[in-house]
C-alpha positions as CSV (number, residue, x, y, z in Angstrom):
1,M,0.0,0.1,0.0
2,K,2.8,2.4,1.0
3,I,4.7,1.8,-2.3
4,K,1.7,2.5,-4.4
5,F,0.8,5.7,-2.5
6,Y,4.3,7.1,-3.1
7,L,4.2,6.0,-6.7
8,V,0.9,8.0,-7.2
9,I,2.4,11.1,-5.6
10,F,5.6,10.8,-7.7
11,F,3.6,10.4,-10.8
12,I,1.4,13.4,-10.1
13,V,4.4,15.6,-9.3
14,S,6.6,14.6,-12.3
15,T,3.8,15.0,-14.9
16,S,2.7,18.4,-13.3
17,L,6.2,19.8,-13.3
18,T,6.0,20.1,-17.1
19,A,3.4,22.8,-16.6
20,Q,4.2,26.4,-15.5
21,V,4.5,26.4,-11.7
22,T,3.9,29.1,-9.2
23,L,4.6,28.8,-5.5
24,D,2.4,30.2,-2.5
25,F,3.9,30.0,0.9
26,S,2.6,30.7,4.3
27,G,2.7,29.5,7.7
28,Y,3.0,30.4,11.4
29,L,5.1,30.2,14.5
30,Y,3.2,29.3,17.8
31,D,4.4,29.2,21.3
32,V,2.4,28.3,24.4
33,P,4.1,28.4,27.7
34,T,1.9,26.6,30.2
35,F,1.7,26.0,34.0
36,Y,-0.3,22.8,34.8
37,F,-1.5,22.4,38.5
38,K,-1.1,19.0,40.0
39,P,-4.4,17.2,39.6
40,A,-6.2,15.1,42.2
41,S,-5.5,12.2,39.9
42,A,-1.7,12.6,40.2
43,D,-1.3,8.9,40.8
44,F,-2.9,8.1,37.3
45,F,-0.3,10.3,35.7
46,G,2.6,8.7,37.8
47,L,3.3,11.9,39.6
48,E,4.9,11.0,43.0
49,D,7.0,14.1,43.6
50,N,6.0,17.0,45.9
51,E,5.7,19.6,43.2
52,N,2.2,21.3,42.8
53,I,2.9,23.2,39.6
54,Y,4.5,21.6,36.3
55,P,5.7,23.9,33.6
56,M,5.2,23.1,30.0
57,N,6.2,24.8,26.7
58,L,5.2,23.9,23.3
59,T,6.7,25.6,20.2
60,R,5.2,24.8,16.8
61,L,6.5,25.9,13.3
62,R,4.2,25.1,10.5
63,L,5.0,25.6,6.9
64,R,2.4,25.7,4.2
65,P,3.9,25.7,0.5
66,T,1.4,25.2,-2.4
67,L,2.5,24.5,-5.9
68,N,0.0,25.7,-8.4
69,F,0.2,24.2,-11.8
70,S,-2.8,26.1,-13.1
71,E,-5.9,27.9,-11.7
72,N,-7.5,24.2,-11.2
73,S,-4.5,22.1,-10.2
74,R,-2.3,22.4,-7.2
75,I,-0.3,20.4,-4.7
76,T,-0.5,21.5,-1.0
77,M,1.6,20.6,1.8
78,Q,1.5,21.4,5.6
79,Y,4.7,20.5,7.5
80,E,5.2,21.0,11.2
81,A,8.3,20.9,13.5
82,N,7.8,21.2,17.2
83,L,9.6,21.2,20.3
84,L,7.7,20.1,23.7
85,F,9.1,20.5,27.2
86,S,6.9,19.0,29.8
87,K,7.6,17.8,33.4
88,M,4.0,16.1,33.3
89,P,2.7,13.6,30.6
90,I,0.0,15.2,28.7
91,P,-1.2,12.9,26.1
92,L,-3.5,15.5,24.4
93,V,-0.4,17.8,23.9
94,E,2.2,15.1,23.1
95,G,0.1,13.7,20.2
96,T,-0.1,10.2,19.1
97,G,2.0,10.2,15.9
98,M,0.3,8.4,13.1
99,T,-3.6,8.4,13.5
100,N,-6.0,5.7,12.6
101,R,-7.1,7.6,9.5
102,Q,-3.5,7.6,8.0
103,A,-2.0,4.8,5.9
104,L,1.6,6.3,6.1
105,D,3.7,7.1,8.9
106,L,4.9,10.7,8.0
107,H,5.7,11.4,11.6
108,W,9.3,11.4,13.0
109,R,10.3,11.8,16.7
110,F,14.2,12.5,16.8
111,Y,14.6,13.4,20.4
112,N,12.7,12.3,23.6
113,K,14.5,12.5,26.9
114,N,15.1,14.8,29.8
115,N,11.5,16.2,29.6
116,F,12.2,17.3,26.0
117,T,10.4,16.0,22.9
118,A,11.3,17.1,19.3
119,Q,9.3,15.8,16.5
120,H,8.3,16.8,12.9
121,F,5.7,15.6,10.5
122,I,3.8,16.0,7.5
123,D,0.2,16.8,8.5
124,I,-1.2,17.6,4.9
125,L,0.0,16.5,1.6
126,Y,-2.4,16.3,-1.4
127,Y,-3.1,16.9,-5.0
128,K,-6.3,18.7,-5.9
129,H,-7.7,19.2,-9.4
130,I,-10.9,21.2,-10.0
131,F,-13.1,20.3,-13.1
132,D,-16.2,22.2,-14.3
133,F,-18.3,19.5,-12.7
134,A,-16.3,18.2,-9.9
135,E,-13.1,18.5,-7.7
136,V,-10.9,15.5,-6.7
137,V,-8.4,15.3,-4.0
138,F,-5.8,12.6,-3.5
139,G,-3.5,12.3,-0.4
140,R,-3.5,13.5,3.1
141,Q,-6.2,15.9,3.5
142,V,-8.8,17.5,5.8
143,I,-12.3,16.3,5.3
144,S,-14.7,18.6,7.0
145,W,-18.0,17.1,7.5
146,G,-20.6,18.2,10.1
147,V,-22.0,21.5,11.2
148,G,-21.5,21.5,15.1
149,R,-19.4,24.3,16.6
150,I,-17.9,21.9,19.5
151,W,-18.6,18.4,18.4
152,Q,-19.2,16.9,15.0
153,P,-20.7,13.3,15.0
154,T,-20.7,13.0,11.2
155,D,-16.9,14.1,11.2
156,L,-15.5,10.5,11.2
157,F,-12.2,11.7,9.8
158,N,-10.5,14.5,11.9
159,P,-12.2,15.3,15.2
160,I,-10.5,17.5,17.9
161,N,-10.9,17.0,21.6
162,P,-12.5,20.4,22.7
163,A,-10.4,20.3,25.9
164,N,-7.1,20.6,24.0
165,F,-6.5,24.3,23.7
166,S,-2.9,23.7,22.2
167,K,-4.2,22.0,18.9
168,L,-5.2,24.5,16.2
169,E,-5.7,22.1,13.1
170,K,-7.4,18.9,12.5
171,D,-5.2,15.8,11.5
172,G,-5.0,15.0,7.9
173,A,-6.6,11.7,6.6
174,D,-5.2,9.7,3.9
175,A,-7.9,9.6,1.3
176,F,-9.2,10.0,-2.2
177,S,-12.2,12.3,-2.3
178,A,-14.4,13.4,-5.2
179,K,-17.1,16.2,-4.9
180,F,-19.6,16.6,-7.8
181,F,-21.3,19.8,-8.2
182,I,-25.0,19.3,-9.0
183,S,-26.1,23.1,-8.5
184,D,-25.1,26.2,-6.7
185,F,-26.3,24.7,-3.4
186,T,-26.1,20.9,-4.0
187,D,-23.2,18.5,-4.2
188,F,-22.4,15.0,-3.6
189,E,-19.1,13.6,-2.2
190,L,-17.4,10.3,-2.2
191,V,-14.5,9.4,0.1
192,C,-12.2,6.4,0.2
193,N,-10.0,6.6,3.4
194,F,-6.8,4.6,3.2
195,R,-5.2,2.7,6.2
196,E,-2.3,0.5,6.9
197,N,-4.4,-2.6,5.8
198,Q,-6.7,-2.6,2.9
199,K,-9.4,-4.5,4.8
200,D,-9.5,-1.6,7.3
201,Y,-10.2,0.9,4.6
202,N,-13.0,3.4,5.5
203,Y,-15.7,4.5,2.7
204,G,-18.3,7.4,2.9
205,A,-20.6,9.4,0.8
206,R,-22.3,12.7,1.7
207,F,-25.1,14.4,-0.2
208,R,-25.7,18.1,0.6
209,T,-28.5,20.5,-0.6
210,N,-30.7,23.6,0.6
211,F,-34.2,23.1,1.6
212,S,-36.5,25.9,2.8
213,E,-33.6,28.2,3.9
214,Y,-31.9,25.3,5.6
215,D,-28.6,23.5,4.5
216,V,-29.3,19.9,5.0
217,S,-27.1,16.8,4.3
218,A,-27.3,13.0,4.4
219,M,-24.3,10.7,4.8
220,A,-23.5,6.9,4.9
221,G,-20.4,4.8,5.0
222,Y,-18.4,2.2,6.4
223,F,-16.1,3.2,9.2
224,D,-14.0,1.1,11.5
225,R,-15.9,-2.1,10.1
226,K,-19.3,-0.6,11.1
227,V,-22.1,0.8,9.0
228,I,-22.7,4.4,9.6
229,V,-25.8,6.5,8.5
230,G,-26.4,10.2,9.5
231,G,-27.2,13.7,8.6
232,D,-26.9,17.3,9.6
233,F,-28.8,20.6,9.2
234,T,-28.2,24.2,9.7
235,G,-30.4,27.3,9.4
236,N,-32.0,30.1,11.3
237,F,-34.4,29.8,14.3
238,F,-36.0,33.4,14.6
239,N,-32.8,35.4,14.8
240,A,-30.6,32.6,16.2
241,G,-28.7,29.9,14.2
242,L,-29.8,26.5,14.7
243,R,-27.8,23.4,13.9
244,G,-27.9,19.7,14.5
245,E,-26.3,16.5,13.4
246,G,-26.3,12.8,14.2
247,I,-25.3,9.3,13.3
248,F,-26.3,5.8,13.9
249,S,-23.6,3.1,14.0
250,Y,-24.4,-0.5,13.2
251,D,-22.1,-3.5,13.6
252,P,-23.8,-6.6,12.4
253,D,-21.4,-8.9,14.4
254,S,-21.8,-7.1,17.6
255,P,-25.4,-5.7,18.2
256,D,-24.4,-4.6,21.6
257,S,-22.0,-2.0,20.2
258,N,-24.5,-0.2,18.0
259,Y,-25.0,3.4,19.1
260,V,-26.5,6.8,18.3
261,R,-24.6,10.1,18.6
262,A,-26.2,13.5,18.1
263,I,-25.7,17.2,18.9
264,L,-28.1,20.1,18.9
265,G,-27.0,23.7,19.2
266,L,-28.0,27.4,19.1
267,D,-25.9,30.4,18.6
268,Y,-26.7,34.1,18.5
269,Q,-25.0,37.4,17.7
270,F,-26.4,39.6,20.6
271,T,-24.7,42.7,19.4
272,S,-21.8,43.5,17.1
273,E,-19.4,42.7,20.1
274,L,-21.1,39.9,21.9
275,Y,-21.7,36.3,20.6
276,G,-22.7,33.2,22.4
277,L,-23.6,29.5,21.8
278,I,-24.9,26.6,23.5
279,E,-24.6,23.0,22.3
280,Y,-25.7,19.6,23.7
281,Q,-24.3,16.2,22.8
282,F,-25.7,12.8,23.4
283,N,-22.8,10.5,23.0
284,G,-24.1,6.9,22.7
285,R,-20.6,5.7,22.1
286,G,-19.9,6.4,25.7
287,T,-21.2,5.1,29.1
288,A,-22.5,6.4,32.4
289,C,-20.4,3.8,34.2
290,K,-17.2,5.7,35.5
291,D,-15.2,2.5,35.8
292,C,-16.0,1.6,32.2
293,Y,-14.7,4.8,30.6
294,D,-12.4,4.2,27.6
295,F,-9.5,6.5,28.3
296,D,-7.2,4.4,26.0
297,R,-9.0,5.5,22.9
298,L,-9.4,9.0,24.4
299,K,-5.6,9.4,24.6
300,R,-5.2,8.0,21.0
301,G,-7.6,10.5,19.7
302,E,-10.1,8.2,18.4
303,I,-13.0,9.5,20.5
304,Q,-13.5,13.0,22.0
305,N,-15.6,12.1,25.2
306,V,-16.2,9.0,27.3
307,G,-19.6,9.8,28.8
308,L,-23.1,9.9,27.6
309,N,-24.5,13.5,27.8
310,Y,-23.0,16.8,27.7
311,V,-23.8,20.4,27.4
312,T,-21.4,23.4,26.7
313,V,-21.8,27.2,26.6
314,Q,-19.3,29.5,25.0
315,S,-19.2,33.3,24.4
316,N,-16.9,36.0,22.9
317,Y,-17.0,39.7,23.5
318,Q,-14.8,42.3,21.6
319,I,-14.0,45.0,24.0
320,H,-11.9,46.7,21.5
321,P,-11.1,46.1,17.8
322,L,-7.9,44.5,18.9
323,V,-9.0,42.8,22.1
324,T,-11.4,39.9,22.4
325,I,-12.4,38.1,25.7
326,N,-13.9,34.7,25.8
327,A,-15.4,32.3,28.5
328,G,-17.1,29.0,28.5
329,A,-17.9,25.9,30.4
330,M,-18.5,22.2,29.6
331,L,-20.4,19.7,31.8
332,N,-20.7,16.0,31.7
333,I,-24.3,15.7,32.7
334,N,-24.1,12.2,34.1
335,D,-21.1,12.4,36.4
336,L,-21.3,16.1,36.8
337,S,-17.6,16.7,36.1
338,G,-16.6,19.6,33.7
339,Y,-14.4,22.5,33.1
340,F,-14.4,26.3,32.8
341,N,-12.4,28.2,30.4
342,A,-11.6,31.9,29.9
343,G,-9.1,34.1,27.9
344,V,-8.3,37.2,26.3
345,T,-6.7,37.7,22.9
346,Y,-4.9,40.8,21.8
347,S,-4.1,41.3,18.0
348,I,-0.8,43.4,18.3
349,F,-0.5,43.4,14.4
350,E,-2.3,41.9,11.7
351,S,0.0,39.0,11.9
352,L,0.7,38.6,15.5
353,N,-1.7,37.5,18.3
354,L,-1.0,37.2,21.9
355,S,-3.6,35.2,24.3
356,L,-3.6,34.7,28.0
357,G,-6.1,32.0,29.2
358,G,-6.8,29.2,31.6
359,M,-8.9,26.1,32.1
360,Y,-10.2,24.8,35.5
361,F,-11.4,21.2,35.7
362,I,-13.8,19.9,38.4
363,G,-14.9,16.3,39.3
364,S,-15.1,13.6,41.9
365,E,-12.7,10.6,41.9
366,K,-12.8,8.8,38.5
367,D,-15.1,11.3,36.9
368,E,-14.2,12.1,33.3
369,F,-12.8,15.5,33.9
370,W,-11.2,14.6,37.3
371,Y,-8.2,13.3,35.3
372,Y,-7.4,16.5,33.6
373,P,-4.9,19.0,35.2
374,S,-6.1,22.6,35.4
375,A,-3.9,25.1,33.6
376,V,-3.0,28.8,32.8
377,Y,-1.2,29.6,29.6
378,L,0.2,32.4,27.5
379,S,0.4,32.0,23.7
380,G,1.7,33.8,20.9
381,Q,1.1,33.2,17.2
382,W,2.8,34.8,14.4
383,F,1.7,34.5,10.7
384,Y,3.7,34.9,7.7
């Protein structure tokens, strides 16, 4: 599989280089010094010392070159090198390397000792061609399905854990995708997601259209050896934005593992400065049994939460054209654990942002968010 994948990329590049090529280049440098507070679950992390505060610093350099062969044809890559210093193991920040939506291991860790980890990887690498009637993409790409602001049940390719404030992009999935344009508001997309073993390939299809001022879609596929069907919608409810989506997962060999996952959300622009949202999630893939929480899959990034019912609220307020504050909270309704988050962002220049924020986790022993350490952070991001 790996040899075939590389041969296709080589063929695309070699044939495309005969055309007149232009290069676009962008990227950013991101640094987030953080102080984590020793959690009540310290034994879970193997922390046996007497320290109460653990420093962490993550520096990320992302390069985003694009080779344009014509207005309709290009190769896009996103490469990242990062350096992590941490005296506490933080799986969400450290990353998992190759994900279960990737066929090739394009992740290299070249230093990992004395609390330092240095690694680099290719997160995105694809060829895209746009026809009059369709567009096709081959390679490591972001496939954005779903309409939820916090959770996207129909996004079975690139989900991000909402509690991970240091991650800015979704992981790329190795895939071939084709989107056919039927009309201005209607399209049909097919996806084949490659994995290490061909028998583990994932397949999906999504039809999207507009009906009575609502954008609606239906999707179906075969993911992780399960049949998945679902859909989403987004539109207006009076002056608020209303959105919802859900899936049903069916495993013919294990009926007890069938589940429904769905979200429903509202957002509202109260004034030109104040925005707020509320979103509810039913996570049928999870459980109300605290001793049954699947933290291994959570740490690998395969799931976003381990419980059943969740609600979150978020708000942003622009106190100055260059300064925005945000605050929010998430609650696991079943075990009553959750977190509060707050922050302020200052746009010093058009290409430079500074942020100060924090997350405070609450929960009783073995609750979902009891395992997370609270933190305060200062981040800087420079775009070029």
